[in-house]
ChimeraX commands (.cxc) that place a marker at each C-alpha (Angstrom):
marker #1 position 13.15,-24.51,10.32 radius 0.5
marker #1 position 16.34,-22.85,10.70 radius 0.5
marker #1 position 18.69,-21.78,7.90 radius 0.5
marker #1 position 21.41,-19.26,7.94 radius 0.5
marker #1 position 22.30,-17.00,4.87 radius 0.5
marker #1 position 24.23,-13.95,4.28 radius 0.5
marker #1 position 24.11,-11.16,1.96 radius 0.5
marker #1 position 25.86,-7.71,1.46 radius 0.5
marker #1 position 24.53,-4.58,-0.35 radius 0.5
marker #1 position 25.94,-1.39,-0.83 radius 0.5
marker #1 position 23.49,1.46,-0.11 radius 0.5
marker #1 position 23.55,5.12,-0.58 radius 0.5
marker #1 position 22.97,5.88,3.26 radius 0.5
marker #1 position 25.20,7.42,5.90 radius 0.5
marker #1 position 24.79,5.10,8.88 radius 0.5
marker #1 position 22.95,7.66,10.63 radius 0.5
marker #1 position 20.38,7.87,7.99 radius 0.5
marker #1 position 19.87,4.06,7.69 radius 0.5
marker #1 position 19.52,3.84,11.59 radius 0.5
marker #1 position 16.79,6.36,11.56 radius 0.5
marker #1 position 14.69,4.79,8.41 radius 0.5
marker #1 position 15.41,1.44,10.38 radius 0.5
marker #1 position 14.11,2.56,13.89 radius 0.5
marker #1 position 11.12,4.57,12.42 radius 0.5
marker #1 position 8.98,3.64,9.50 radius 0.5
marker #1 position 10.74,0.13,9.00 radius 0.5
marker #1 position 9.81,-1.03,12.73 radius 0.5
marker #1 position 7.14,1.39,13.72 radius 0.5
marker #1 position 3.90,0.30,15.66 radius 0.5
marker #1 position 2.22,-0.93,12.33 radius 0.5
marker #1 position 5.06,-3.07,11.49 radius 0.5
marker #1 position 5.59,-6.65,12.35 radius 0.5
marker #1 position 8.91,-5.96,12.80 radius 0.5
marker #1 position 10.97,-4.99,15.88 radius 0.5
marker #1 position 14.66,-4.24,16.22 radius 0.5
marker #1 position 17.27,-4.13,18.95 radius 0.5
marker #1 position 20.83,-2.59,18.49 radius 0.5
marker #1 position 23.52,-5.22,19.55 radius 0.5
marker #1 position 26.35,-2.71,19.22 radius 0.5
marker #1 position 27.10,0.40,17.53 radius 0.5
marker #1 position 26.84,-1.15,13.81 radius 0.5
marker #1 position 24.71,-4.14,14.42 radius 0.5
marker #1 position 21.00,-4.50,14.61 radius 0.5
marker #1 position 18.80,-7.57,15.15 radius 0.5
marker #1 position 15.41,-7.31,13.67 radius 0.5
marker #1 position 12.84,-10.05,14.69 radius 0.5
marker #1 position 9.27,-10.68,13.45 radius 0.5
marker #1 position 6.52,-10.06,16.49 radius 0.5
marker #1 position 4.47,-13.26,15.55 radius 0.5
marker #1 position 7.01,-15.62,13.54 radius 0.5
marker #1 position 10.51,-17.01,14.30 radius 0.5
marker #1 position 12.28,-14.68,11.70 radius 0.5
marker #1 position 15.18,-13.04,12.82 radius 0.5
marker #1 position 18.02,-11.07,10.53 radius 0.5
marker #1 position 21.17,-9.44,11.98 radius 0.5
marker #1 position 22.05,-6.28,10.17 radius 0.5
marker #1 position 25.64,-5.44,10.22 radius 0.5
marker #1 position 26.59,-1.93,8.74 radius 0.5
marker #1 position 29.84,-0.58,7.70 radius 0.5
marker #1 position 30.60,2.90,6.36 radius 0.5
marker #1 position 32.64,3.12,3.18 radius 0.5
marker #1 position 34.58,5.86,1.44 radius 0.5
marker #1 position 32.03,7.83,-0.53 radius 0.5
marker #1 position 31.57,7.45,-4.12 radius 0.5
marker #1 position 32.86,10.48,-6.10 radius 0.5
marker #1 position 31.01,11.88,-9.19 radius 0.5
marker #1 position 33.16,14.98,-9.86 radius 0.5
marker #1 position 32.30,17.52,-7.11 radius 0.5
marker #1 position 29.66,15.12,-5.63 radius 0.5
marker #1 position 30.36,12.86,-3.22 radius 0.5
marker #1 position 27.61,9.97,-2.15 radius 0.5
marker #1 position 27.84,8.20,1.24 radius 0.5
marker #1 position 28.20,4.46,0.74 radius 0.5
marker #1 position 27.16,1.88,3.51 radius 0.5
marker #1 position 27.84,-1.68,3.39 radius 0.5
marker #1 position 25.00,-3.66,4.62 radius 0.5
marker #1 position 25.00,-7.21,5.69 radius 0.5
marker #1 position 22.42,-9.19,6.23 radius 0.5
marker #1 position 22.35,-12.62,8.16 radius 0.5
marker #1 position 19.11,-14.00,8.28 radius 0.5
marker #1 position 19.34,-16.49,11.37 radius 0.5
marker #1 position 15.98,-18.04,11.49 radius 0.5
marker #1 position 13.39,-18.07,8.59 radius 0.5
marker #1 position 11.34,-19.86,6.09 radius 0.5
marker #1 position 11.75,-18.79,2.50 radius 0.5
marker #1 position 8.26,-16.94,2.43 radius 0.5
marker #1 position 9.42,-14.95,5.62 radius 0.5
marker #1 position 12.59,-14.01,3.99 radius 0.5
marker #1 position 10.92,-12.97,0.89 radius 0.5
marker #1 position 8.52,-10.77,2.74 radius 0.5
marker #1 position 11.27,-9.16,4.92 radius 0.5
marker #1 position 13.17,-7.94,1.78 radius 0.5
marker #1 position 10.54,-6.92,-0.12 radius 0.5
marker #1 position 9.22,-4.71,2.71 radius 0.5
marker #1 position 12.88,-3.51,3.56 radius 0.5
marker #1 position 13.63,-2.62,0.06 radius 0.5
marker #1 position 10.57,-0.42,-0.33 radius 0.5
marker #1 position 11.14,1.44,2.67 radius 0.5
marker #1 position 15.00,2.02,1.95 radius 0.5
marker #1 position 14.28,2.84,-1.82 radius 0.5
marker #1 position 15.76,6.45,-2.87 radius 0.5
marker #1 position 15.25,8.13,-6.00 radius 0.5
marker #1 position 12.97,9.57,-8.28 radius 0.5
marker #1 position 10.96,8.09,-11.46 radius 0.5
marker link #1:1,2 radius 0.2
marker link #1:2,3 radius 0.2
marker link #1:3,4 radius 0.2
marker link #1:4,5 radius 0.2
marker link #1:5,6 radius 0.2
marker link #1:6,7 radius 0.2
marker link #1:7,8 radius 0.2
marker link #1:8,9 radius 0.2
marker link #1:9,10 radius 0.2
marker link #1:10,11 radius 0.2
marker link #1:11,12 radius 0.2
marker link #1:12,13 radius 0.2
marker link #1:13,14 radius 0.2
marker link #1:14,15 radius 0.2
marker link #1:15,16 radius 0.2
marker link #1:16,17 radius 0.2
marker link #1:17,18 radius 0.2
marker link #1:18,19 radius 0.2
marker link #1:19,20 radius 0.2
marker link #1:20,21 radius 0.2
marker link #1:21,22 radius 0.2
marker link #1:22,23 radius 0.2
marker link #1:23,24 radius 0.2
marker link #1:24,25 radius 0.2
marker link #1:25,26 radius 0.2
marker link #1:26,27 radius 0.2
marker link #1:27,28 radius 0.2
marker link #1:28,29 radius 0.2
marker link #1:29,30 radius 0.2
marker link #1:30,31 radius 0.2
marker link #1:31,32 radius 0.2
marker link #1:32,33 radius 0.2
marker link #1:33,34 radius 0.2
marker link #1:34,35 radius 0.2
marker link #1:35,36 radius 0.2
marker link #1:36,37 radius 0.2
marker link #1:37,38 radius 0.2
marker link #1:38,39 radius 0.2
marker link #1:39,40 radius 0.2
marker link #1:40,41 radius 0.2
marker link #1:41,42 radius 0.2
marker link #1:42,43 radius 0.2
marker link #1:43,44 radius 0.2
marker link #1:44,45 radius 0.2
marker link #1:45,46 radius 0.2
marker link #1:46,47 radius 0.2
marker link #1:47,48 radius 0.2
marker link #1:48,49 radius 0.2
marker link #1:49,50 radius 0.2
marker link #1:50,51 radius 0.2
marker link #1:51,52 radius 0.2
marker link #1:52,53 radius 0.2
marker link #1:53,54 radius 0.2
marker link #1:54,55 radius 0.2
marker link #1:55,56 radius 0.2
marker link #1:56,57 radius 0.2
marker link #1:57,58 radius 0.2
marker link #1:58,59 radius 0.2
marker link #1:59,60 radius 0.2
marker link #1:60,61 radius 0.2
marker link #1:61,62 radius 0.2
marker link #1:62,63 radius 0.2
marker link #1:63,64 radius 0.2
marker link #1:64,65 radius 0.2
marker link #1:65,66 radius 0.2
marker link #1:66,67 radius 0.2
marker link #1:67,68 radius 0.2
marker link #1:68,69 radius 0.2
marker link #1:69,70 radius 0.2
marker link #1:70,71 radius 0.2
marker link #1:71,72 radius 0.2
marker link #1:72,73 radius 0.2
marker link #1:73,74 radius 0.2
marker link #1:74,75 radius 0.2
marker link #1:75,76 radius 0.2
marker link #1:76,77 radius 0.2
marker link #1:77,78 radius 0.2
marker link #1:78,79 radius 0.2
marker link #1:79,80 radius 0.2
marker link #1:80,81 radius 0.2
marker link #1:81,82 radius 0.2
marker link #1:82,83 radius 0.2
marker link #1:83,84 radius 0.2
marker link #1:84,85 radius 0.2
marker link #1:85,86 radius 0.2
marker link #1:86,87 radius 0.2
marker link #1:87,88 radius 0.2
marker link #1:88,89 radius 0.2
marker link #1:89,90 radius 0.2
marker link #1:90,91 radius 0.2
marker link #1:91,92 radius 0.2
marker link #1:92,93 radius 0.2
marker link #1:93,94 radius 0.2
marker link #1:94,95 radius 0.2
marker link #1:95,96 radius 0.2
marker link #1:96,97 radius 0.2
marker link #1:97,98 radius 0.2
marker link #1:98,99 radius 0.2
marker link #1:99,100 radius 0.2
marker link #1:100,101 radius 0.2
marker link #1:101,102 radius 0.2
marker link #1:102,103 radius 0.2
marker link #1:103,104 radius 0.2
view
């Protein structure tokens, strides 16, 4: 099945932090996902055993200021190129578990 969908999230990461998590834990040897750089700010993530593909595009935004604190903001656009609803749900479930920041 081929459907294309796009969604955008703002995340509290620098581009370097995001790329580090994407290329280590999220797509490590135990993961079914692999990624390859398409450009300095675009990553193609594929599933090793299914026809799932998603293009991740990064765009740094101005930091969010809270008094003296400045938090990084990264616009992360997902363009799902090939999927089923089940594959897409699994991808985003795993993605947000790996990229979750914060405490209890």
